[in-house]
N, CA, C and O atoms as a GROMACS GRO file, in nm:
protein
  424
    1UNK      N    1   3.310  -0.587   2.210
    1UNK     CA    2   3.313  -0.444   2.224
    1UNK      C    3   3.247  -0.398   2.087
    1UNK      O    4   3.267  -0.277   2.073
    2UNK      N    5   3.198  -0.435   2.014
    2UNK     CA    6   3.132  -0.370   1.877
    2UNK      C    7   2.986  -0.351   1.915
    2UNK      O    8   2.917  -0.259   1.870
    3UNK      N    9   2.922  -0.486   2.039
    3UNK     CA   10   2.813  -0.475   2.047
    3UNK      C   11   2.774  -0.341   2.119
    3UNK      O   12   2.676  -0.266   2.111
    4UNK      N   13   2.932  -0.339   2.219
    4UNK     CA   14   2.826  -0.228   2.314
    4UNK      C   15   2.857  -0.033   2.236
    4UNK      O   16   2.808   0.077   2.264
    5UNK      N   17   2.973  -0.084   2.124
    5UNK     CA   18   2.957   0.058   2.020
    5UNK      C   19   2.839   0.101   1.959
    5UNK      O   20   2.792   0.214   1.945
    6UNK      N   21   2.789  -0.037   1.916
    6UNK     CA   22   2.671  -0.056   1.846
    6UNK      C   23   2.575   0.025   1.937
    6UNK      O   24   2.513   0.122   1.895
    7UNK      N   25   2.566  -0.026   2.076
    7UNK     CA   26   2.446   0.039   2.187
    7UNK      C   27   2.457   0.147   2.210
    7UNK      O   28   2.353   0.213   2.205
    8UNK      N   29   2.574   0.214   2.244
    8UNK     CA   30   2.596   0.337   2.227
    8UNK      C   31   2.582   0.449   2.111
    8UNK      O   32   2.553   0.568   2.125
    9UNK      N   33   2.612   0.372   1.988
    9UNK     CA   34   2.541   0.417   1.870
    9UNK      C   35   2.398   0.452   1.888
    9UNK      O   36   2.368   0.571   1.898
   10UNK      N   37   2.302   0.354   1.895
   10UNK     CA   38   2.153   0.358   1.895
   10UNK      C   39   2.107   0.473   1.980
   10UNK      O   40   2.054   0.577   1.941
   11UNK      N   41   2.146   0.423   2.149
   11UNK     CA   42   2.096   0.548   2.218
   11UNK      C   43   2.148   0.691   2.157
   11UNK      O   44   2.073   0.784   2.182
   12UNK      N   45   2.272   0.724   2.076
   12UNK     CA   46   2.276   0.869   2.010
   12UNK      C   47   2.209   0.870   1.932
   12UNK      O   48   2.184   0.981   1.885
   13UNK      N   49   2.129   0.729   1.859
   13UNK     CA   50   2.040   0.778   1.759
   13UNK      C   51   1.913   0.786   1.777
   13UNK      O   52   1.847   0.850   1.695
   14UNK      N   53   1.848   0.720   1.891
   14UNK     CA   54   1.723   0.798   1.937
   14UNK      C   55   1.749   0.946   1.991
   14UNK      O   56   1.672   1.037   1.959
   15UNK      N   57   1.859   0.967   2.074
   15UNK     CA   58   1.857   1.128   2.068
   15UNK      C   59   1.860   1.226   1.968
   15UNK      O   60   1.800   1.333   1.974
   16UNK      N   61   1.940   1.185   1.865
   16UNK     CA   62   1.952   1.256   1.721
   16UNK      C   63   1.813   1.280   1.667
   16UNK      O   64   1.781   1.377   1.599
   17UNK      N   65   1.725   1.169   1.708
   17UNK     CA   66   1.584   1.160   1.615
   17UNK      C   67   1.454   1.243   1.735
   17UNK      O   68   1.362   1.304   1.681
   18UNK      N   69   1.458   1.239   1.843
   18UNK     CA   70   1.372   1.299   1.935
   18UNK      C   71   1.419   1.452   1.949
   18UNK      O   72   1.340   1.526   2.006
   19UNK      N   73   1.528   1.500   1.907
   19UNK     CA   74   1.604   1.635   1.936
   19UNK      C   75   1.559   1.734   1.829
   19UNK      O   76   1.538   1.854   1.819
   20UNK      N   77   1.552   1.561   1.711
   20UNK     CA   78   1.511   1.686   1.604
   20UNK      C   79   1.376   1.752   1.592
   20UNK      O   80   1.336   1.860   1.551
   21UNK      N   81   1.329   1.658   1.637
   21UNK     CA   82   1.226   1.710   1.666
   21UNK      C   83   1.190   1.803   1.791
   21UNK      O   84   1.072   1.810   1.824
   22UNK      N   85   1.251   1.848   1.836
   22UNK     CA   86   1.269   1.946   1.967
   22UNK      C   87   1.331   2.103   1.933
   22UNK      O   88   1.316   2.207   1.997
   23UNK      N   89   1.399   2.079   1.816
   23UNK     CA   90   1.448   2.197   1.781
   23UNK      C   91   1.383   2.313   1.690
   23UNK      O   92   1.440   2.423   1.687
   24UNK      N   93   1.245   2.287   1.603
   24UNK     CA   94   1.184   2.313   1.556
   24UNK      C   95   1.230   2.319   1.475
   24UNK      O   96   1.336   2.372   1.511
   25UNK      N   97   1.237   2.304   1.377
   25UNK     CA   98   1.338   2.338   1.278
   25UNK      C   99   1.483   2.412   1.281
   25UNK      O  100   1.519   2.505   1.208
   26UNK      N  101   1.566   2.339   1.398
   26UNK     CA  102   1.660   2.411   1.401
   26UNK      C  103   1.666   2.530   1.398
   26UNK      O  104   1.739   2.594   1.322
   27UNK      N  105   1.557   2.596   1.515
   27UNK     CA  106   1.539   2.725   1.544
   27UNK      C  107   1.624   2.732   1.676
   27UNK      O  108   1.707   2.815   1.711
   28UNK      N  109   1.569   2.599   1.751
   28UNK     CA  110   1.615   2.657   1.838
   28UNK      C  111   1.784   2.630   1.906
   28UNK      O  112   1.856   2.535   1.873
   29UNK      N  113   1.816   2.727   1.994
   29UNK     CA  114   1.990   2.686   1.975
   29UNK      C  115   2.016   2.520   2.049
   29UNK      O  116   2.033   2.407   2.002
   30UNK      N  117   2.007   2.579   2.188
   30UNK     CA  118   2.055   2.446   2.279
   30UNK      C  119   1.996   2.326   2.234
   30UNK      O  120   2.080   2.238   2.214
   31UNK      N  121   1.816   2.275   2.198
   31UNK     CA  122   1.852   2.162   2.144
   31UNK      C  123   1.859   2.096   2.051
   31UNK      O  124   1.834   1.976   2.041
   32UNK      N  125   1.930   2.239   1.895
   32UNK     CA  126   2.006   2.208   1.765
   32UNK      C  127   2.165   2.182   1.838
   32UNK      O  128   2.240   2.102   1.781
   33UNK      N  129   2.202   2.236   1.935
   33UNK     CA  130   2.350   2.130   1.960
   33UNK      C  131   2.312   2.018   2.010
   33UNK      O  132   2.379   1.919   1.981
   34UNK      N  133   2.208   2.006   2.090
   34UNK     CA  134   2.253   1.870   2.119
   34UNK      C  135   2.195   1.786   2.043
   34UNK      O  136   2.212   1.675   2.094
   35UNK      N  137   2.122   1.777   1.925
   35UNK     CA  138   2.094   1.703   1.831
   35UNK      C  139   2.246   1.710   1.764
   35UNK      O  140   2.328   1.619   1.766
   36UNK      N  141   2.256   1.799   1.724
   36UNK     CA  142   2.414   1.755   1.588
   36UNK      C  143   2.462   1.725   1.681
   36UNK      O  144   2.529   1.643   1.618
   37UNK      N  145   2.509   1.707   1.819
   37UNK     CA  146   2.614   1.660   1.893
   37UNK      C  147   2.568   1.520   1.938
   37UNK      O  148   2.637   1.460   2.021
   38UNK      N  149   2.461   1.466   1.889
   38UNK     CA  150   2.398   1.340   1.900
   38UNK      C  151   2.418   1.242   1.769
   38UNK      O  152   2.444   1.122   1.765
   39UNK      N  153   2.390   1.364   1.635
   39UNK     CA  154   2.413   1.261   1.566
   39UNK      C  155   2.598   1.229   1.518
   39UNK      O  156   2.646   1.141   1.447
   40UNK      N  157   2.651   1.324   1.578
   40UNK     CA  158   2.799   1.290   1.562
   40UNK      C  159   2.822   1.163   1.623
   40UNK      O  160   2.858   1.061   1.565
   41UNK      N  161   2.797   1.180   1.754
   41UNK     CA  162   2.821   1.072   1.847
   41UNK      C  163   2.788   0.939   1.771
   41UNK      O  164   2.864   0.846   1.745
   42UNK      N  165   2.644   0.954   1.739
   42UNK     CA  166   2.588   0.806   1.707
   42UNK      C  167   2.689   0.810   1.525
   42UNK      O  168   2.696   0.688   1.509
   43UNK      N  169   2.722   0.838   1.465
   43UNK     CA  170   2.793   0.812   1.361
   43UNK      C  171   2.902   0.788   1.399
   43UNK      O  172   2.941   0.689   1.337
   44UNK      N  173   2.993   0.830   1.481
   44UNK     CA  174   3.141   0.841   1.510
   44UNK      C  175   3.123   0.670   1.577
   44UNK      O  176   3.216   0.592   1.557
   45UNK      N  177   3.000   0.624   1.652
   45UNK     CA  178   3.026   0.514   1.752
   45UNK      C  179   2.965   0.389   1.665
   45UNK      O  180   2.984   0.274   1.704
   46UNK      N  181   2.889   0.419   1.540
   46UNK     CA  182   2.879   0.327   1.497
   46UNK      C  183   2.964   0.302   1.395
   46UNK      O  184   2.965   0.188   1.350
   47UNK      N  185   3.049   0.398   1.338
   47UNK     CA  186   3.213   0.344   1.320
   47UNK      C  187   3.255   0.265   1.334
   47UNK      O  188   3.269   0.169   1.259
   48UNK      N  189   3.305   0.290   1.482
   48UNK     CA  190   3.350   0.225   1.593
   48UNK      C  191   3.330   0.085   1.577
   48UNK      O  192   3.418   0.004   1.550
   49UNK      N  193   3.145   0.050   1.605
   49UNK     CA  194   3.125  -0.092   1.616
   49UNK      C  195   3.135  -0.135   1.399
   49UNK      O  196   3.153  -0.256   1.389
   50UNK      N  197   3.131  -0.102   1.329
   50UNK     CA  198   3.172  -0.167   1.207
   50UNK      C  199   3.292  -0.162   1.164
   50UNK      O  200   3.314  -0.168   1.043
   51UNK      N  201   3.362  -0.154   1.227
   51UNK     CA  202   3.508  -0.225   1.246
   51UNK      C  203   3.532  -0.353   1.195
   51UNK      O  204   3.594  -0.399   1.099
   52UNK      N  205   3.442  -0.413   1.323
   52UNK     CA  206   3.375  -0.569   1.330
   52UNK      C  207   3.284  -0.581   1.247
   52UNK      O  208   3.302  -0.625   1.134
   53UNK      N  209   3.192  -0.549   1.284
   53UNK     CA  210   3.056  -0.583   1.244
   53UNK      C  211   3.023  -0.602   1.117
   53UNK      O  212   3.119  -0.543   1.068
   54UNK      N  213   2.959  -0.641   1.021
   54UNK     CA  214   2.922  -0.617   0.910
   54UNK      C  215   2.843  -0.509   0.885
   54UNK      O  216   2.748  -0.505   0.963
   55UNK      N  217   2.848  -0.385   0.774
   55UNK     CA  218   2.802  -0.310   0.783
   55UNK      C  219   2.617  -0.357   0.779
   55UNK      O  220   2.559  -0.332   0.885
   56UNK      N  221   2.556  -0.400   0.701
   56UNK     CA  222   2.426  -0.474   0.648
   56UNK      C  223   2.385  -0.545   0.835
   56UNK      O  224   2.271  -0.584   0.857
   57UNK      N  225   2.446  -0.548   0.897
   57UNK     CA  226   2.399  -0.594   1.037
   57UNK      C  227   2.394  -0.476   1.131
   57UNK      O  228   2.287  -0.454   1.187
   58UNK      N  229   2.505  -0.393   1.156
   58UNK     CA  230   2.501  -0.326   1.229
   58UNK      C  231   2.444  -0.171   1.201
   58UNK      O  232   2.423  -0.085   1.287
   59UNK      N  233   2.427  -0.159   1.071
   59UNK     CA  234   2.355  -0.025   1.048
   59UNK      C  235   2.166  -0.066   1.013
   59UNK      O  236   2.081   0.017   0.980
   60UNK      N  237   2.151  -0.187   1.031
   60UNK     CA  238   2.031  -0.205   1.039
   60UNK      C  239   1.981  -0.224   1.175
   60UNK      O  240   1.869  -0.189   1.211
   61UNK      N  241   2.071  -0.284   1.251
   61UNK     CA  242   2.020  -0.274   1.410
   61UNK      C  243   2.011  -0.186   1.423
   61UNK      O  244   1.896  -0.146   1.442
   62UNK      N  245   2.125  -0.085   1.425
   62UNK     CA  246   2.101   0.071   1.482
   62UNK      C  247   1.988   0.161   1.423
   62UNK      O  248   1.948   0.258   1.488
   63UNK      N  249   1.937   0.130   1.299
   63UNK     CA  250   1.845   0.215   1.280
   63UNK      C  251   1.684   0.099   1.313
   63UNK      O  252   1.588   0.143   1.376
   64UNK      N  253   1.688   0.006   1.276
   64UNK     CA  254   1.608  -0.054   1.384
   64UNK      C  255   1.548  -0.058   1.522
   64UNK      O  256   1.431  -0.054   1.559
   65UNK      N  257   1.670  -0.067   1.592
   65UNK     CA  258   1.606  -0.050   1.726
   65UNK      C  259   1.617   0.128   1.763
   65UNK      O  260   1.559   0.173   1.862
   66UNK      N  261   1.673   0.192   1.697
   66UNK     CA  262   1.685   0.355   1.698
   66UNK      C  263   1.540   0.388   1.645
   66UNK      O  264   1.483   0.480   1.704
   67UNK      N  265   1.476   0.330   1.551
   67UNK     CA  266   1.352   0.364   1.566
   67UNK      C  267   1.274   0.341   1.640
   67UNK      O  268   1.199   0.432   1.674
   68UNK      N  269   1.256   0.187   1.707
   68UNK     CA  270   1.216   0.191   1.820
   68UNK      C  271   1.196   0.228   1.914
   68UNK      O  272   1.088   0.223   1.974
   69UNK      N  273   1.309   0.280   1.954
   69UNK     CA  274   1.339   0.385   2.071
   69UNK      C  275   1.258   0.503   2.066
   69UNK      O  276   1.188   0.550   2.155
   70UNK      N  277   1.280   0.548   1.940
   70UNK     CA  278   1.212   0.671   1.948
   70UNK      C  279   1.096   0.637   1.914
   70UNK      O  280   1.038   0.706   1.998
   71UNK      N  281   1.010   0.585   1.858
   71UNK     CA  282   0.852   0.558   1.879
   71UNK      C  283   0.806   0.527   2.032
   71UNK      O  284   0.699   0.571   2.075
   72UNK      N  285   0.874   0.467   2.093
   72UNK     CA  286   0.829   0.436   2.257
   72UNK      C  287   0.871   0.549   2.306
   72UNK      O  288   0.779   0.595   2.373
   73UNK      N  289   0.959   0.617   2.307
   73UNK     CA  290   1.002   0.793   2.380
   73UNK      C  291   0.899   0.901   2.324
   73UNK      O  292   0.828   0.963   2.403
   74UNK      N  293   0.889   0.924   2.171
   74UNK     CA  294   0.827   1.044   2.115
   74UNK      C  295   0.672   0.965   2.164
   74UNK      O  296   0.594   1.054   2.199
   75UNK      N  297   0.619   0.848   2.173
   75UNK     CA  298   0.477   0.866   2.276
   75UNK      C  299   0.511   0.905   2.402
   75UNK      O  300   0.440   1.004   2.423
   76UNK      N  301   0.575   0.886   2.493
   76UNK     CA  302   0.620   0.942   2.610
   76UNK      C  303   0.659   1.067   2.624
   76UNK      O  304   0.593   1.127   2.710
   77UNK      N  305   0.732   1.123   2.578
   77UNK     CA  306   0.732   1.225   2.558
   77UNK      C  307   0.679   1.385   2.502
   77UNK      O  308   0.679   1.502   2.543
   78UNK      N  309   0.629   1.290   2.362
   78UNK     CA  310   0.564   1.391   2.236
   78UNK      C  311   0.379   1.381   2.237
   78UNK      O  312   0.291   1.442   2.175
   79UNK      N  313   0.379   1.279   2.331
   79UNK     CA  314   0.227   1.212   2.319
   79UNK      C  315   0.173   1.154   2.198
   79UNK      O  316   0.056   1.156   2.159
   80UNK      N  317   0.303   1.087   2.132
   80UNK     CA  318   0.218   1.038   1.967
   80UNK      C  319   0.127   0.905   2.037
   80UNK      O  320   0.150   0.838   2.138
   81UNK      N  321   0.047   0.901   1.965
   81UNK     CA  322   0.004   0.756   1.956
   81UNK      C  323   0.084   0.605   1.886
   81UNK      O  324   0.131   0.589   1.773
   82UNK      N  325   0.075   0.518   1.994
   82UNK     CA  326   0.102   0.375   1.961
   82UNK      C  327  -0.008   0.295   1.903
   82UNK      O  328  -0.101   0.247   1.968
   83UNK      N  329   0.008   0.286   1.787
   83UNK     CA  330  -0.147   0.208   1.719
   83UNK      C  331  -0.099   0.034   1.712
   83UNK      O  332   0.013  -0.012   1.734
   84UNK      N  333  -0.220  -0.036   1.677
   84UNK     CA  334  -0.183  -0.163   1.700
   84UNK      C  335  -0.070  -0.190   1.561
   84UNK      O  336   0.038  -0.249   1.565
   85UNK      N  337  -0.121  -0.137   1.467
   85UNK     CA  338   0.002  -0.140   1.362
   85UNK      C  339   0.163  -0.136   1.371
   85UNK      O  340   0.241  -0.196   1.297
   86UNK      N  341   0.193  -0.056   1.475
   86UNK     CA  342   0.301   0.026   1.482
   86UNK      C  343   0.378  -0.105   1.593
   86UNK      O  344   0.497  -0.136   1.591
   87UNK      N  345   0.282  -0.158   1.674
   87UNK     CA  346   0.298  -0.308   1.748
   87UNK      C  347   0.326  -0.415   1.669
   87UNK      O  348   0.376  -0.519   1.710
   88UNK      N  349   0.295  -0.392   1.557
   88UNK     CA  350   0.326  -0.556   1.499
   88UNK      C  351   0.431  -0.497   1.392
   88UNK      O  352   0.458  -0.583   1.307
   89UNK      N  353   0.496  -0.378   1.372
   89UNK     CA  354   0.583  -0.325   1.302
   89UNK      C  355   0.710  -0.376   1.403
   89UNK      O  356   0.807  -0.447   1.374
   90UNK      N  357   0.672  -0.313   1.534
   90UNK     CA  358   0.799  -0.357   1.637
   90UNK      C  359   0.814  -0.459   1.652
   90UNK      O  360   0.933  -0.476   1.677
   91UNK      N  361   0.743  -0.580   1.653
   91UNK     CA  362   0.752  -0.685   1.624
   91UNK      C  363   0.833  -0.794   1.524
   91UNK      O  364   0.886  -0.905   1.526
   92UNK      N  365   0.804  -0.679   1.436
   92UNK     CA  366   0.904  -0.738   1.295
   92UNK      C  367   1.021  -0.691   1.331
   92UNK      O  368   1.125  -0.756   1.346
   93UNK      N  369   1.003  -0.550   1.349
   93UNK     CA  370   1.156  -0.516   1.385
   93UNK      C  371   1.276  -0.599   1.464
   93UNK      O  372   1.392  -0.628   1.432
   94UNK      N  373   1.188  -0.627   1.592
   94UNK     CA  374   1.242  -0.670   1.705
   94UNK      C  375   1.358  -0.843   1.662
   94UNK      O  376   1.470  -0.887   1.685
   95UNK      N  377   1.235  -0.881   1.591
   95UNK     CA  378   1.250  -1.012   1.523
   95UNK      C  379   1.372  -1.035   1.357
   95UNK      O  380   1.415  -1.142   1.314
   96UNK      N  381   1.389  -0.931   1.315
   96UNK     CA  382   1.469  -0.891   1.199
   96UNK      C  383   1.583  -0.870   1.273
   96UNK      O  384   1.680  -0.936   1.236
   97UNK      N  385   1.600  -0.784   1.382
   97UNK     CA  386   1.736  -0.752   1.485
   97UNK      C  387   1.747  -0.910   1.516
   97UNK      O  388   1.857  -0.942   1.471
   98UNK      N  389   1.696  -1.003   1.560
   98UNK     CA  390   1.719  -1.128   1.640
   98UNK      C  391   1.782  -1.208   1.533
   98UNK      O  392   1.894  -1.254   1.558
   99UNK      N  393   1.741  -1.227   1.445
   99UNK     CA  394   1.770  -1.294   1.327
   99UNK      C  395   1.931  -1.250   1.279
   99UNK      O  396   2.024  -1.328   1.258
  100UNK      N  397   1.931  -1.087   1.268
  100UNK     CA  398   2.002  -1.064   1.243
  100UNK      C  399   2.166  -1.094   1.326
  100UNK      O  400   2.268  -1.136   1.270
  101UNK      N  401   2.155  -1.071   1.420
  101UNK     CA  402   2.255  -1.070   1.547
  101UNK      C  403   2.283  -1.278   1.560
  101UNK      O  404   2.384  -1.320   1.617
  102UNK      N  405   2.188  -1.368   1.506
  102UNK     CA  406   2.241  -1.493   1.508
  102UNK      C  407   2.257  -1.474   1.388
  102UNK      O  408   2.261  -1.596   1.397
  103UNK      N  409   2.274  -1.441   1.263
  103UNK     CA  410   2.324  -1.472   1.135
  103UNK      C  411   2.460  -1.437   1.181
  103UNK      O  412   2.546  -1.525   1.183
  104UNK      N  413   2.496  -1.271   1.234
  104UNK     CA  414   2.618  -1.225   1.256
  104UNK      C  415   2.745  -1.326   1.366
  104UNK      O  416   2.864  -1.298   1.386
  105UNK      N  417   2.664  -1.444   1.420
  105UNK     CA  418   2.749  -1.523   1.501
  105UNK      C  419   2.754  -1.462   1.629
  105UNK      O  420   2.850  -1.502   1.696
  106UNK      N  421   2.668  -1.363   1.694
  106UNK     CA  422   2.736  -1.329   1.823
  106UNK      C  423   2.628  -1.366   1.880
  106UNK      O  424   2.619  -1.361   2.003
   0.00000   0.00000   0.00000
């Protein structure tokens, strides 16, 4: 169940990161409300996941996969560029997440 909670937390994390850009410095009401709800949802579900997972594993996976999702969706939604350096970084993050998951015994 911890991995399901962590997966939900990652979705909230991506929503929070993308939403922060849409708020335009928290000057737009509805994007701001949705961004704050995403932040709260992400922290709550991360907390549920950390009941079972080590914080070193759960938090690192949350931020790592959240970062990758944010970059990919940022490119699709906000037309941000994905450079070769970003692709190498994605591979390193994914490799690290896989190794952490193996180390966690999951």
